[in-house]
C-alpha positions as CSV (number, residue, x, y, z in Angstrom):
1,M,-19.8,19.2,8.0
2,R,-20.7,15.8,7.1
3,E,-18.3,12.8,7.3
4,N,-17.7,10.6,4.4
5,L,-17.4,7.1,5.9
6,C,-17.1,3.7,4.7
7,F,-18.2,0.9,6.9
8,L,-15.9,-2.2,7.7
9,F,-17.4,-5.7,7.7
10,N,-17.4,-7.3,11.2
11,V,-14.9,-9.3,9.9
12,D,-12.3,-6.8,9.1
13,Q,-13.5,-5.0,12.7
14,V,-11.9,-8.1,14.1
15,Y,-9.2,-9.0,12.2
16,N,-7.3,-5.9,11.5
17,F,-3.6,-6.2,10.4
18,D,-1.4,-5.5,7.5
19,V,-0.9,-7.2,4.4
20,Q,2.3,-7.0,2.7
21,T,3.2,-9.4,-0.6
22,V,6.1,-8.9,-3.0
23,H,5.9,-9.5,-6.4
24,F,8.5,-9.7,-9.6
25,F,8.7,-9.1,-13.0
26,R,11.1,-9.6,-15.4
27,E,12.7,-6.6,-16.7
28,N,11.2,-5.3,-20.0
29,K,13.9,-3.5,-22.2
30,D,11.3,-1.6,-24.0
31,Y,10.2,0.2,-20.2
32,S,12.8,1.9,-18.5
33,P,11.8,1.5,-14.5
34,E,11.1,5.1,-14.3
35,I,8.8,4.5,-17.2
36,V,7.0,1.1,-15.4
37,A,6.5,3.1,-12.1
38,E,5.0,5.9,-13.9
39,M,2.8,3.9,-15.6
40,L,1.7,2.3,-12.3
41,R,1.2,5.7,-10.5
42,N,-1.1,6.5,-12.7
43,A,-2.9,3.2,-13.0
44,L,-3.0,3.9,-9.0
45,V,-4.8,7.3,-9.5
46,R,-7.2,6.0,-11.6
47,A,-8.0,3.1,-9.3
48,M,-8.5,6.2,-6.7
49,D,-11.1,7.7,-8.8
50,V,-13.3,4.4,-8.9
51,Y,-13.0,3.1,-5.6
52,E,-12.4,6.5,-3.2
53,F,-11.9,4.5,0.1
54,L,-8.6,3.5,-1.2
55,A,-7.4,7.3,-1.0
56,G,-9.0,7.3,3.0
57,R,-7.8,6.5,6.4
58,I,-8.8,4.2,8.7
59,R,-10.9,5.6,11.6
60,V,-12.1,5.2,15.0
61,N,-15.8,6.0,15.1
62,R,-15.9,7.6,18.2
63,S,-20.0,6.9,18.9
64,S,-19.6,3.5,18.2
65,G,-15.9,2.4,18.8
66,S,-16.2,0.3,15.6
67,L,-13.3,0.6,12.8
68,D,-14.2,3.2,9.9
69,V,-12.6,4.0,6.4
70,D,-12.8,8.0,6.5
71,C,-13.1,8.5,2.7
72,N,-11.1,11.9,3.2
73,G,-9.1,11.4,-0.3
74,A,-5.8,12.1,1.6
75,G,-4.6,9.6,-1.2
76,A,-2.0,6.1,-1.1
77,G,1.4,5.7,-0.8
78,F,3.5,5.7,-3.6
79,V,7.2,4.7,-3.0
80,M,10.3,4.4,-4.8
81,A,13.0,2.2,-3.5
82,E,15.8,0.5,-4.2
83,S,17.6,-2.8,-2.7
84,E,20.8,-3.9,-2.0
85,Y,19.7,-7.5,-2.0
86,S,19.7,-9.9,-5.1
87,L,17.1,-12.7,-5.8
88,E,19.4,-15.3,-4.9
89,E,20.3,-13.7,-1.5
90,L,16.6,-13.6,-0.8
91,G,16.5,-17.1,-0.9
92,D,13.2,-19.8,-2.1
93,L,10.4,-16.8,-2.5
94,V,7.8,-19.7,-3.5
95,Y,6.8,-20.0,0.4
96,P,6.3,-17.1,2.7
97,N,9.9,-15.8,3.3
98,P,11.1,-13.5,5.9
99,S,13.4,-12.0,4.1
100,C,11.2,-10.6,1.9
101,A,10.4,-7.9,5.0
102,K,13.8,-6.5,4.4
103,L,11.9,-5.1,1.0
104,V,8.8,-3.9,2.3
105,T,7.8,-0.3,3.5
106,S,5.3,-0.9,6.2
107,Q,5.0,3.0,7.1
108,L,5.4,6.1,5.5
109,Q,8.1,7.9,7.5
110,S,6.8,11.2,6.1
111,L,3.3,10.9,7.7
112,P,2.3,10.6,11.3
113,K,1.1,7.0,12.5
114,D,-2.1,7.6,12.9
115,D,-2.6,9.1,9.1
116,Q,-1.0,6.2,7.0
117,P,-2.8,5.1,3.7
118,L,-4.7,2.2,3.4
119,F,-2.3,1.2,1.2
120,A,1.0,1.7,-0.1
121,F,2.7,0.9,-3.4
122,Q,6.3,0.8,-3.8
123,V,8.5,0.1,-6.7
124,K,12.0,-1.1,-7.2
125,A,13.8,1.8,-9.2
126,E,17.0,0.5,-11.0
């Protein structure tokens, strides 16, 4: 069986770490949070159709010891979340803020540690 692997550049081999970002958008009265979440999920699916590696997993290449992306179509993470924190409680969002770590899913608990998606998309539901 032929593996569908995508190689990672040398810089990706050396600097392999999670990048977590949090973005806030004003509520739009014309679109409920559920509708927005569905629109974002559909956009994510379309992106994975074009960029197959987004649905893959990082694997160690046994022959070279380097990291590759196994383009296995396993999918990305999509999490509907709620928060008890208000924007005021989070504080200044202009600069990196450790409080934002409380809002980010770092691993999908439903998947084993060695089968985590390359990225997870988290949407706050009202």
